[in-house]
C-alpha positions as CSV (number, residue, x, y, z in Angstrom):
1,M,0.0,0.0,0.0
2,G,1.3,3.4,-0.9
3,K,1.6,6.5,1.2
4,K,-1.5,8.5,2.0
5,S,-1.9,11.6,-0.1
6,I,-2.2,15.2,1.1
7,L,-3.0,18.2,-1.0
8,I,-1.2,21.3,0.3
9,A,-2.7,24.7,-0.7
10,A,-0.5,27.6,0.1
11,D,0.3,30.8,-1.9
12,N,3.4,31.7,0.0
13,P,6.5,29.7,-1.2
14,E,7.9,29.7,2.4
15,S,4.8,28.2,3.8
16,M,4.6,25.7,1.0
17,G,8.3,24.7,1.5
18,F,7.8,24.4,5.2
19,L,4.9,22.0,4.9
20,I,6.5,19.9,2.2
21,D,9.7,19.5,4.2
22,L,7.7,18.6,7.3
23,L,5.6,15.9,5.7
24,K,7.5,14.7,2.6
25,N,8.9,11.6,4.3
26,D,5.6,10.1,5.4
27,Y,3.0,11.2,2.8
28,D,2.5,11.5,-1.0
29,L,2.3,15.3,-1.3
30,H,0.6,17.4,-4.0
31,A,0.9,21.2,-3.9
32,T,-1.2,24.1,-5.3
33,A,-0.7,27.8,-5.0
34,D,-4.2,29.1,-5.7
35,G,-7.8,28.3,-4.6
36,H,-9.2,27.5,-8.0
37,N,-6.5,25.0,-8.8
38,T,-6.9,23.5,-5.3
39,I,-10.5,22.6,-6.0
40,T,-9.6,21.1,-9.4
41,V,-6.7,19.0,-8.0
42,A,-8.9,17.9,-5.1
43,M,-11.6,16.7,-7.4
44,N,-9.2,14.8,-9.6
45,L,-6.8,13.5,-6.9
46,L,-9.3,12.8,-4.0
47,P,-6.6,13.1,-1.4
48,Q,-7.0,11.8,2.2
49,L,-6.4,15.3,3.6
50,I,-6.2,18.9,2.4
51,L,-4.1,21.4,4.3
52,L,-5.0,25.0,3.4
53,D,-3.4,28.4,4.1
54,L,-5.9,31.1,4.9
55,D,-4.9,33.5,2.3
56,G,-4.6,32.9,-1.4
57,P,-4.8,34.7,-4.7
58,G,-8.3,34.6,-6.1
59,M,-9.9,32.6,-3.2
60,T,-9.2,32.4,0.5
61,G,-8.8,29.1,2.3
62,Y,-12.3,29.7,3.7
63,E,-13.8,30.0,0.2
64,V,-12.0,26.9,-0.9
65,V,-13.4,24.8,2.0
66,S,-16.9,26.1,1.3
67,A,-16.6,25.1,-2.4
68,L,-15.1,21.6,-1.4
69,R,-18.0,21.0,1.0
70,F,-20.5,21.8,-1.8
71,M,-19.3,19.0,-4.1
72,N,-20.1,15.4,-3.5
73,E,-16.7,14.2,-4.5
74,T,-14.8,16.3,-2.0
75,R,-17.3,17.0,0.8
76,N,-15.9,14.3,3.1
77,I,-12.2,15.0,2.6
78,P,-10.8,16.4,5.9
79,A,-9.8,20.0,5.2
80,V,-7.6,21.7,7.8
81,I,-6.9,25.4,7.9
82,I,-3.2,26.3,8.8
83,S,-2.6,29.8,10.0
84,G,-0.4,31.9,12.2
85,N,-3.6,33.8,13.1
86,T,-5.9,32.8,15.9
87,K,-8.8,30.4,15.3
88,K,-11.5,32.3,13.5
89,N,-14.5,31.0,11.6
90,W,-13.4,27.6,10.5
91,L,-16.3,25.8,12.2
92,Q,-18.8,28.1,10.4
93,L,-17.3,27.2,7.1
94,D,-17.1,23.5,7.7
95,A,-13.4,23.1,7.9
96,T,-12.5,19.9,9.7
97,D,-10.1,21.8,12.1
98,Y,-7.6,24.6,12.5
99,V,-4.0,24.2,13.4
100,P,-1.4,26.8,14.1
101,K,1.8,27.0,11.9
102,N,4.1,25.0,14.0
103,P,5.6,21.6,13.2
104,D,4.4,19.6,16.2
105,S,0.8,20.8,15.9
106,I,0.7,20.1,12.2
107,K,2.2,16.6,12.5
108,T,-0.1,15.7,15.4
109,K,-3.2,16.9,13.5
110,V,-2.3,15.1,10.3
111,Q,-1.6,11.8,12.2
112,E,-4.8,12.2,14.1
113,L,-6.8,12.6,11.0
114,I,-5.2,10.1,8.5
115,G,-2.4,8.3,10.3
116,V,0.9,7.7,8.6
C-alpha cells in the first residue's frame, strides 16, 4: 500500500516549502498555489487530507473549503486550515479543524486525521 496523499494549498512559497519539508517523508504530497487550482486538483486526486493556508490569490482558504463541501466528490475529505492567526470562523465554514503554523501541531493533527 502506498503513502497516503495530502493536498497542500499555500500561496506563500515559504509556507509551501515548510509544509513539504515537514511531511514529505511520510506522505504523498501534492501542492497548489491558488484556490481554483486546489479545487480542481482535489476533485481529480481525491486526497486523504487537504491542508489550506488562509490567504490565497483569487480565493481564501475559507472560500476553498466552502466550495469543497458543496461538491459530492470532496465534501468528506478532511480540510484543515493552517494559519499563524488565531482560530477564526473555520467551524462556520465546515473546515475539519484549524492548526497553528508549528511543526508539532501540524504533524499531530495530520496523524490524528489520517495516520501515517
